N, C-alpha and C positions, 0 to 999 in steps of 0.2 A: 886220750889224752894222753897216750906212751909218745906221741913224737914231742908235742909239745915238755911233758917232761925228761926225755932227751937231748933237748938245747938247752933247757935251765942247766941241765947239770954240766953240759958240755962247756957255757962260757961260764958256770960258777955265779950265777947270775938269775937270781929272781925277782927280774923285775920285766916290766913290758911298760914301752915310751909310748902317751898316746899321742895322735900325731889330731889336733883338733885346732888347726888353724882361724884362726877369724882375722881382721881385717885389725884389730888392735896389737894382734902379736907379728905382725909381718913388718920389717926392717921399712921404711919412707923409701930408700929405692927402689923395692921390688914395687910398692905402689904407683911413682915416680912412672918405671921402667913401663907397667902396662898403659897409662896415660899419655905415655910420648909414642907408643905403637900401638894405640888408638888412632893419635892424630895424624900419625903418619901414614897409616893404612889407608886411613880415609881422602887424602894429598896422595897416594896413589892408585885410585878407582875402587879401593874397597866398597860393594852398596849397602851395607852394612848402613843401619843408625847407630846411632852415638851409644847407647846404652848396652843393644847387643853385641859390636864390637867391644865395648868396655870387657861384658861379664866375658868373653872368652880371653882376653889378655889379663882381666887379673885374674882368672882362673888357673890361669896357665902358670901366675906367681906361684901361688900354693903348691903346685908339684916343686916347681925351683926352692923354696924353702922347702917343700921333704925329704926331695931327695937331696940336700944337702947336709940334714940331719941323720935320715938316712945312712949316708956315705961313713960322717963321723963318727957312728954307733954302731952300724953293724958287727963289726968285730968283738964288741963287750955286751953287748942283750941281746937275748936270744928271739924275742917278739915284739913287733909295732901292735899298736890299735887306731886305726885310726875311723873317728867317730864323724858316720852318713850324715849327720843334716850338718855338718858347719860345713860340707860341701854341697846336697841339695839345696842352702840358701843359698846358692850361686845360681841353680837352675840345671838347664841341660847339658852346659861345662862344666860346672862341678863335680856334675855326679861322672862327666869321662874324666876329671882328674882325681875322681876317688879309684876307679878303676885302675888308672894307671898308679898310682901311689901305692897301690897294691901291689900291683904286676911289680916294679918295680925294687919294691921288698921283698915279694917273692924270687925274684931274679938273684937279690944280694943276698939268700940263704936263707931269710927272718921268716917264721912264723906269723899268719898276719890272723889277729883276732878283730874282726873286722863289727864295730860296735854298732851295729843295726837294733836291738830293740823290739823287734817285730812281734808280730801278738794278737792272730785273729780267729774265727770260726775255722775249722778244720778245710774246707774248701781251699779261704783264701791262705792261710797255713802252708797247704803244700804248693802254692804259687810263692811265697815268698822260701822256702826251702829250699826254692833254686838258685840260691846265694849260694848254696853250698854243693846242688847237684848238678849245676850247669845248664845251658839252657833247654826249657824242657822238647824241642822236636830239632834235631839239628840236620842237616844236611842229609848226614852219614844214614839219616834216619828213614831219607825218602829217595835220595840217589843211586842209580849202582854204583858199583864201587868205581870202575873207569873213570866216571863219570866228576868224583870225588878227584881222583887223582889228576885228571886235564887240569880241574879248575884250582890245586895246589898246584900246579906245576907250573900254570899261567900267570897264579899269582905272585909265584921267583919269579918270575922274569920279567912279571911288569915291577915289581918294586927295584929290582936291580935297576932298572931303564930313568929312575926317580931322579934328580940331583941331590946328593946329601943324601945317601940311602941310608945313614948310617942313623941320622937323627928321626929321620919321616916313615922308617921302616915300620917305628911300633905303632904307626897307629893301622896298619892294616891286621894288627894282631891282636884289636875289639871286637869284642863282638857277644861274643856269646861264654864268657865266665866272668864271675868278682872278683877271680883272685885271692878267696880267704879261704882260712884253713879254720878258721870256727869263727862262730856269729852269740850274740846276744842276743836273748828270748826274752818276753815279759809271759807269767803263766798265768793270766790274771781270768784266761778264757779255759783254763783247763786240760788235760788230758786232751783233750780232741785238738788242740792247739800249740801240745807238744808235740803228739809222737811223730808230727809230719819230718819235723827236726830231727829227733831220735832216729828216722828211717832213711834220713836222709844224708846222717854222719856217718852211722853203721856204712852204708853201704859205700862210701863215696870215703872214708879212712879222714871225718873230719869232725868236729866237737863243737859241744855247743855250750853257754851257761847261763843260767837261768837265775833273775836276779830273785834273791832270797830276802838279805837285811842290806837295803841299803843306804848309800853316803849322805844323802840328800834330809834338810834340817827337817825337810814337813814326813818324810817316813814313818813315820810312828804311828800319824792317824791314820792309816789302815792297816800296818806292818804291827803293830804293838797293840793291836784289840785284842783283849782277851774271849776266847771263844768255850761252849756251854764249858768242856772238859775241862778250862783252870789253863791251859796253852793259851801261846799266841798265835796270830796270823801268820807272822814270819816261819814258827816251829810248822805248824803244820805246814807251807810248804816247800819247809826243808825235809820234809820226814816225803814228799812227793816226789822229792825232785835223786832222792835216793833213789828212792824206787822204780821211779823212769827208766834210770842209768844200770838198771841189775842187772841188765842183760848182754852189756856193753862193759866191763870189766877188762882193762886190760894185765898186761905181764905189772904192771909197776903197782896195780893194786887198787888204778882210778879206774872210774867210767865215762866213758864220753860226754858226759850229761855233769859240766861244772858248774857250783853255785855264785855270784855278783855278793860277796858279804861285804859292806863295808870298814875302813879301818878306822872310820869313826864310833864305831861301835866294838869296845875290843871285847869287856863281857859279853854279850852276845855271841860274838865270832868265835871266842873259845869254846864256847859251850855247843855252838857248832857243829864244831870243829871235832867233837865228843860225838855229836849226836850223824854223823858225816859220814864215818869213815871211809868211804869210798867214792866222794865226790874232792873233785880238784877245786880249790877257790879261786876267783879270781877279787882283787881286794881293791878297791880305788880310794881316794880319797887321803891319802899318804902326800902330806907334805901339805902344798896350798889351803887344803882344805882342812889340817888339824891332826893327823893322825901321823905317829909317829912310828919308829922301826919298833920299841918296846913293844909297841900296841900289836901290830901286824907280826910279830913274832910270835903269838898265842894260838894265833890261826893258820899254822904250821905245822906239819904231823912230829911223832917224837926227832924221825929222822933227818928233820931238816927241811920234806920236800910237802908237797897239798897244797901250793898257794905260787900265785903269783904276783907282786902288789905291782900297781900303777900308778907313774907319775905324768902329768902331759904337763901343765904352764911351767911347772918345775924342771924341765928338761926343753923344751921350745922356747920357753920365754925366757929363760934363762939370762940372752943376749941382751934384757934389757939393763940388767945391772955390771954389765962389763964396762968399764973406765977407758975400756983400747976403742968404743963405739963413740962412730960424729955421724951425720946427716950430711957432711962434708965429703965420705968415702963414697967409693965407686960402690956398682954393687955386688962385683966380688970379691970385692976386701970387706965388703959389709957381711956378706953371705959367708967369709970365710969365719965373723965372730961369732953367727951364729952358730954355724959348726961349732968350732972349738969349745963354747960356753957348755949347747950340748953336749960332748963329748964329758967332758968336767962336772958337771952334774950330773950324767948317769955316771959317773965311775965312782964319784961320791955317795950318791946312793947304795949303788951296789957293792961299795965299802960298809954302808951305814946298816945294811939289811943282815950282810952275814957278821958282823960283831952281833948283833940283838941277837940272831939265831943262835952264834953258837954259846951268849951267856946267858940264850934260853934254855939252851941243853946241859947247862952246869948241874 
């Protein structure tokens, strides 16, 4: 967790921007652009059917939306958290845009937390853990060094021959990476479903965040169930998480196995902070879900570290409250308002959190 903690310190900002686009969060200009591109391409000979062509063009608008936000906040936040479900909803093209979003964020110096919430039996968990470790069988594993060098040389030459290489060259850089620095994991299947992620994180300098006390309203149906010893399910999971990370504690005193602890449960969060001294918290539920800065401040340690707070709709959807936006704007002006609104919201969140942390340490 050292890289994330260092990034938070450098930015003086314990917040992460959730990149969770969906149709209702996109300005009309982006949707119109995708519609017009679909019609235009069909008139120019594109053999794809309407919905197939639309899926590609609409997914591309997710990337355009995300890059505008990343450009606006990259100097004030340490991390972003794309939720893969939003991209999976768009099919194959959506997954491609998820990976391109992650890569763009990394290329701009941001820590990328892939919100994938995977969890399964050991063999399947090993496959999911390749989100952290990369492609399971690389070309370099089966080819001679000269063959690898030759293919790379040819790729560079081929890319150089493409018109508008700056735009199209990125397409040749995908295939074996998800470009994530951490992922979220579901612990319901126990240790054999978690160990592959812990091992991959330790080997590849990555991190994981395991669901412990989540912010959704019905979480208490399972997480608050009382155990025979009088404890609660989420408390038992917390103890497991602390133990799973015991051998991966870094220089800042936190392990590579973090915990997801919702801002909507401040009392439980404060107790978990004491119970899990070596576990870094990812805290969703701030803002739109009702969690306040004062609530989440109790989930940090005595030094004001130990947690990062997520906001998604409150930042990427802030443009909806901007009076300067209207549907008659061109696409560039609309995206400028998206970017400016996101930056203003991210700055306000940073100030809100830092003020609450200062107050809590008095």
